[in-house]
C-alpha positions in Angstrom: 9.5 11.7 7.7 8.8 8.0 8.1 5.3 6.9 8.0 4.9 4.4 11.1 1.2 3.9 11.0 0.5 0.7 8.3 -2.8 2.5 7.1 -0.7 5.9 6.3 1.6 3.9 4.8 -0.8 1.7 2.5 -2.6 5.0 1.5 0.3 7.0 1.0 1.6 3.8 -1.6 -1.8 3.8 -3.2 -1.8 7.7 -3.7 1.8 7.8 -5.3 0.7 4.9 -7.5 -2.6 7.0 -8.2 -0.2 10.1 -9.3 2.1 7.9 -11.7 -1.5 6.9 -13.3 -2.7 10.5 -13.6 0.8 11.5 -15.1 0.5 8.9 -17.6 -3.0 10.0 -18.7 -1.7 13.7 -18.9 0.7 12.6 -21.6 -2.4 11.3 -23.7 -3.7 12.8 -26.4 -7.3 14.8 -25.6 -10.1 12.5 -25.9 -13.3 11.6 -24.1 -11.6 8.6 -22.6 -8.7 10.5 -21.4 -11.2 13.0 -19.4 -13.2 10.4 -18.1 -10.1 8.4 -16.6 -8.9 11.6 -15.3 -12.3 12.0 -13.4 -12.4 8.5 -12.1 -8.7 9.3 -10.7 -10.2 12.2 -8.8 -13.0 10.0 -7.3 -10.5 7.3 -6.4 -8.3 9.9 -4.8 -11.5 11.4 -2.5 -12.6 7.9 -1.8 -9.0 6.9 -0.7 -8.7 10.2 1.3 -12.1 9.5 3.1 -11.4 5.9 3.8 -14.9 5.2 1.8 -14.4 1.6 1.3 -17.4 1.2 -1.2 -16.5 4.3 -2.8 -13.1 3.3 -3.4 -14.0 -0.1 -4.6 -16.2 1.4 -7.2 -13.9 4.1 -8.4 -10.9 1.9 -8.5 -12.8 -1.0 -10.4 -14.3 1.7 -13.0 -10.8 3.1 -13.8 -9.1 0.0 -14.0 -11.8 -1.5 -16.5 -11.6 1.6 -18.5 -8.0 1.6 -18.8 -7.4 -2.4 -19.0 -10.3 -3.4 -21.2 -9.4 -4.5 -24.9 -9.2 -1.9 -27.3 -8.9 1.3 -25.2 -6.8 3.9 -26.8 -4.3 4.5 -24.0 -0.6 4.0 -24.6 1.6 1.6 -22.7 2.8 3.9 -20.1 -0.9 4.3 -18.9 -1.5 0.4 -18.9 2.0 0.1 -17.0 0.9 2.9 -14.6 -2.5 1.2 -14.1 -0.7 -2.1 -13.3 1.0 -0.7 -10.7 -2.0 0.8 -9.0 -3.6 -2.5 -9.2 -0.8 -3.9 -7.4 -0.7 -1.1 -4.7 -4.3 -1.5 -4.2 -3.9 -5.2 -3.5 -1.0 -4.8 -1.4 -2.7 -2.2 1.0 -5.6 -4.4 1.0 -8.1 -2.0 -0.8 -11.1 -3.3 -2.5 -11.1 -3.0 -6.2 
């Protein structure tokens, strides 16, 4: 099924990128940072689903900062997936 509504297409692209981040995080060793990042993924998915701009901005900003800050314990696949999420957010025009 082709998505013809641009907002729905944008939402689908961001959710697909978020799925990649979750998948990469699931492959990380269990840690408090991993748990917090997965919780932020849940918050971001909820905000996207509700088209809640402020919640989306806050959850995206927090997740990106948690993963991309210097000294974080995450592996390259998580960093790559997170950069993909950031790109999807930018392409979709979603705040972050």
